[in-house]
N, C-alpha and C positions, 0 to 999 in steps of 0.2 A: 170644917173641911168641906169643900164643894166637890163631891164625888162625881157630879154630872160633868164638870169641866175637866177634871184631872183625876180619874179613878186610879186607885192603886191595885196592883196585881201581886200575888205571892205564889211562889212555887216552892214546895218542900220535897226534898228527895231523901228518903230514909235508906241510905246506901249501906253496903255491907262493911265498908271501912269507916266512912264519915257520914254524918247527917248535915245536909246543906239547906239553907233557906235563902231565897232570892226575892227581893222586893223591888218592883219597878213601876214606872208610869210611862204612859205614851206622851211624847212631846214632838209635835210637828212631824208626825209620821215615822218617828223613830222611838226606840226604847231607851229610857234613861234609868240607869241603875241607881236605886236609893239605898239599898242595904244588901250586903252579903254576909251571912253568918254561917260559920262552919265549926263543927265540933267533931273531934276524933272519937268515935264511939266503938269502933271495931267489933260490930255485932258478929261478923263471921268467925272471929277468933273465939267467940263464946259458944260455938256449936260443938257439942260433944260427939262421940262416935255414933250415937243414936239419933243425931240431928236435933237434939233439944238445946234450946238456948239456956245458958246458965242464968241464974238469978242475978248475978253480978252484971252480966252483959245487958240484960233487960233493964236493970236499974240505971245503968249508964245512959241507955236510950231514953228512958222516962225523964231523967234529970235534964237531958238536952232539950227535950220537947217542952218542958216547963219554961225554958227560956224563950223558945219560939212562940209559945202561946201568947205571951204578952204583946208581941208585935202584931199578931193576927187580929187583935181587938179593933184595930183601926181600919180594917179592910173588909169590903163587902164580901159576904160568904160566897157569892157566885163568882168572885174573882180569885178564889183560892183553890189550888190543886195540891194534894198531898199524895205521894205515891211511895210505895216500898218496893224494893228490888230483890236481888238474888237471895240474900241471907234469909229474909222473911218469906220468900217463895219456898225455900226448902225446909225451914224449921218445922218440926212437928208441933211445937207449942206456940205457933204464930198467933193463934186466936187469943191466947192469954195476954200476949204483948199488945196486940192491936186493941183489945177491949179497954185496957187502961190508957193506952195512948190516945184513943178517941176521946176519952173523958178529959184528959189533960188539955188537948188541943181545942175541943169543942167543935171539931170538924171531922168528917169521915176520911179515913185513910184507905186508899185502894192499893191492894197488892197486885201489881201488873205482871203479866206474863213476860217471858224473855223476848218474844217477838214484839210485844207492845213497847217494851223498853227500847229495843233496837229501832223501831219506827219513830219513837219520840226523839231519840238521840239524833236520828237523821234529820228530822225537821229542825231541831236546834242548830245543827250544822248548816243546813240549807238556808236558814234565815240569818245567819251571822257570818258566813264564810263565802268569799267570792270565788271566781274561777268558772271556766266553761268546760263542758264535756262531762264525761262520767267520772264519778269520784268513788274511791274506796275509803270508807270511814272505819276507823278502829277505835274502840273505847275499852280500855282495860280497867275494870272496876275491882272492888274488893273480893267478890266471889264469882263474878261472871265477866266474860269478855264478849263484846258485841262487834260483829263485822257486817257492814252494810255496803252494798253497791247501789248507786242511784245517780240520777241526772236531774238537775233542777230540783223540784220539790217531790219528785217521784222516786220511790225506792224499788229496785228490781230484785234485790235479794236481801233477806233479813235473817241473821243468825245470832243466837245467843248461846254461848258455850259455858259449861260449868268449870271455869278456872278463873282465878283472879289473883291479885297481888297478896291478899291476906291468906287465902287458902293455899296458894303455892308456897308462901312463906312457911306455913305449918307442915306442908308435905315434903318440901325439898331443902329447906334451910332450918329445920326444927332445932338443930344444935347450934344454930347461928354462925356456923363456920362458913367462910367464903373461900372456896377452893375451886380448882378447875373441875373436879369431879362433881361438886354440888351444883355448879352452874350447868354442866353437861346434863346432869339428871333432870334439872328443871327445864332446860331447853328441849331435851328429847321428850319429856312428858308432855310439854305443850304441843310439840309437833304431832304426837299421837292424837291429841284432842282435835287438832286442826285438820288432820288427814281426810276425814269424810267430806269436807267441803272444798278442798283445794282444787280439784278438777273443775267443779262447777264454776267457782269464782274466776279461775284463770280463763275459762271459756267465755265468760261474760266480759272480762277485761275492764280496764279503767284507764283514765287519762291522768288523774292526779290522786294522791293518797294523803289523807289528813288524819291526825290523831285527835281524839276528843276526850282525853282522860287526864287525871292528875299525874299519871305516870309520864305521859308525853310532855305535859307542861313542865314537870320536874326536870326531865331530860333536856328540854330546850333551855331552861334557866341555867343548868349546869354548863351547857355548851357555850352560851353567851358569856357566862362568868369566866370561862377558860379561854376566851378570845376567838371562839369559833362562830360561824354564822348560825342562823336559826334553823337551817335545813338539816333534818335528821337523816343519816345514812347508816348502812350496815357497818361500814368501817368505823364510824364514830361510836356506834353501840359497842363494838368489840373493844375499842379503846377504853371506854368507860368500864367495861367488864374487867379488863386488865387492871385498871386503877382500883376497882373494888376488891379484887383478889389480893392486891398488895396490902390491904389493911387486915386481912386474916379473919376478922370477926365482924358481924353486923354492928355490934355495939361500938366498934372502933372506927366506923366509917366517918371520914372527915374530908369528903371530896369537895373541892371548891364549887360553890353554887348550890350544893345540896342542903336543903333545910333540915333541921333536926326532926320535924314531924314526919317528913317523907323518908328518912333514913332507914327505918325498920323494914318497910316494904319495897324499898328501892331495888334490891337485888332480884326479888321475885318478879316485879314488874318489868325490869330490864330483861330477864330471861324470857318472859312471854313475848316481849316485843322482838327480841332477836329471832325467836322461833317463827313469828309472823313474817318478818322480813325474809327469812331464808325459805320458808315454805311457799310464799307467794312471789318470790323473786322481786321484791319491792326495791326500786332505785332510791327513792327519797320520800320523805314525809314532812309535812308542816303541821303546825298546831291549828286546830279549828277555833273559831271564835266563840263557839257555844256547844252545848250538848243537851243532856236530859232536861235540866231545869229551864234552859232557854226554849226548848221544844214545848214544854208545858205552858210557859208564858205566852209564846206566840200562838199556841193553840187556843188560848182564851181570847185573844185579840182578833175578833172577827174583822175589824177594820183594816188590819194589816194585809196589804195586797201581796200576792205571790209574784213579785216582779224581781228583776235583777237587783241583788242586794246592794251592789255598789251604787247603782242609780238611785235607789231609795235613800241610801246614806247621804249622797251628795245633795239630793233635793231637800232632805231634812236640814242639812247644814245651811244651805242657801236660804232657806226660809227662816231658820233660827237667827242667822246673822244678817238678815235683810240684804242679801247680795242682789245685784242686778242680774237676774237670771237671763234676760234677753241678751244682754251684753256678753255674759259668760258663754252662752250658746254660740254667739258670733265668734268669739275667740277660739272656742273649741272646734267649731267648723273650719275656721281658717287654719288652725294647727293641723287638723286632719287632712285638709287639702294640700298643705305644704308637704306633710309627711308622705302622702300618697304619691306626690310627684317625684319623690326621691327614690322610688322603686321599692319592690318587695323585699330586697335583700339588704337594704341600707340599715334596717333595724332587725336584729336577729330574733329577739324574743317577742312573741305576740303580746305578752303582758306589758311591754314598754309602751305600746300604743294606748292601752287602757290607762296607764299612769300619766301619759301626756294629756289625755282627755280629762282625767280627774283634776290634774293641776290647772288646766285651763278653766275648768268650771269653778274652781275655788280660789283662783290666784288673788282675788281682792279681799279675802277674809281678814287679812291683817289690818286693813283700813277700818275695821269695826273697832279697833283699839286706837289707831291713830295713823295719819299719813306718814309721819316721820318714822323711819325704821319699820315700815309696814311689812317688809320682807321678814324681819326677825320676829315680828308679832305673829305673822302667818305660820312660820316654822314652829313657834312655841305652841300655838293652838293645835296644829295638826299632830304634833308629837303627843299632846296630852288629852286630846279628845278621844272618846270611844268612836271608832270607825268600823262598824260591822262590815265585813266584806274585804277588809284590808289586813294583811299580815303586818307584824311589827316591822319587817324589812321594807315593805311597801310604804308604810307610814313614814319611815325614815327617808326614803327616796322622795316622797311627796314634799316633806318638810324642806329638804335640800333644794328641790326645784323652786318652791315658793320663796325661799329665802333670797334667791337671786334671779327672780323673773325679770328684773329691770336693773339699770345702772350697773353697779359693781358686778364683775364677772370673774369667776374662778372655776376650775374644773370641779365636778362633783366629787366629794370626798368618799371615803370608804363606806360602802353599803353592799348589801347582798341580794337586792331585789332583781337587778339586771346587771349586765356587764357594764364596766366603766365606759366603754365606747358608746353603748346604747344610751346610758344615762346622760352623757354629755351631748349626744346628738339631739335627744328630745328636749334638753334644756335650750339648745340653740333654736330649735323650732318654736318653743314656747315664747321665747323672747321676741322673735320676729312676728309671731301672731299677735302678741300684745301691742307692738308698735303699729302694725298695719290696721288694727281695729281701734286705734287711739281716739278717733272722732266719735265712737259709740253710735254710729249711724250706719245701718246695713246698706243704705242706698249709696254711700260714698266709698264702699270698699272697692279697692282696685282689683282688676283681673291680673293676677301675677303668675309668673312661671318660675319654678325653682328647679334647677338642675343640680344633681349631686354626683361628684366623682370622688369616691372615698370621703375624706373630710373636707374637700373643697366644695363650696356652695356658690352658685350663681343665681341671684335673684333679679329677674327682669320685670320692670314696671312700665306701664304706658307713659310716654314722654309728656303728654298733656297733663296726666295726673301729677307727675313730679312738679310741673310748673305751677299747678294750682294748689299744691300742698307743700310749700317750702319748709315748714316746720317739721313735718313728718319725713321729708327727704333728708333734712339735716340729722334727724334722729337715726335714720337708717345708716347714714354715712358714719355717724359716731359708733353705732353698733358694729358696723363692718370693721372699724378700727379696733374695737374691744375684742372681737372674736379673732382677728388677725394677731393681736398681741398674745393670745393663747395658742398660737400656731394652728388656728382653725380658719383657713382662708374663706373669706366671704366677699364676693364681688357684687356690687349693686349696679345693674346695667339698665 
């Protein structure tokens, strides 16, 4: 193995509920996941009233680490980071567990503080999740919950609280009954833990909220399985609470989309998240692209620049698939120019402009497979590639935009990244930008004017340009007919 060309990195998180191992390598300025290994150890459940880990819990942990140790043999020691979190922070006999664990792994384990954990989680989110402005990050672990407010790569508030889905299970659902009373106790208990930081966090404020935990991932999987979109709201959380109560007992939980391994801690994690939503008056939450393990990995990669994550992702894909970056930039600039001329209110959601730019930068990716059906190839690639900085809903929208960037035209199907109106409008702009940049020469780009009146567009071109570019003029006339067939008036003047 040539470590100089393609070094491997490993991050191991000895969590209170599960042990995780992430193995990656850097490819063209982006991180490629090579392995994800997870074992449900439930260390926190092995803590007795004196905060001593049981021998059974420690053995479960050692058995898991014996599996991880084999994979670490292929990785440079300086590219390995192993951390332990809440359960091992609080256990009285942590040294006993760590001593044997170090021998098994052959690498040192660091028990990090709650603030260090929160900081690393935030870096993992910042390096894998897009969006502008201040973000509130929530991570519900097995024995602790981290809340962070930050902007870009800088955290302004870091808090780690002593509550998690395993400890709350033992405190509030010990008899495993699912009732209004048990949920109320769990939610009220969480609110009491949150109370000391509420005023400060509300005063700092945030623009977006993201969840970076297994609890949030499980909730999103359930909502999608039940036909909802990926955005978590308080109303949806209470709907899932009602569903859970209907089963009566934790062991009987059979909610669509809920995996068996998450079922045991689902009610406790749900209760904590409801308390967070209500205490901080959160409107909505989406799933982050990464958390603690990703933060550890990116912290080891000194070559990773702290730049806009979506830009880094797009540049990496352009490089990996050998796209014509100069041409892609021309199409993106043309699309931005056309959209700008339509006015500030033509597209409601700010993210729609970012989606248009991303689609323009990547629209030729399908040609790396073949020209014929390149739109379908592009959609397949976008749906299945790791795209740090883009949510699942945004990936779905990108795929639909690229599927029909030329020729056949239909309205954008069901998606939840932006409104249907915005999605179809940026599709129209993308198609026009691709046609206008067809010659792949920035010196031949026409000076165009685009006026928008609701869905009616008027594209004005120089007369001499039309005379000198009869093929492109014919393509624009055909595009006008296609858009008009969808009841989207387009006049070429």
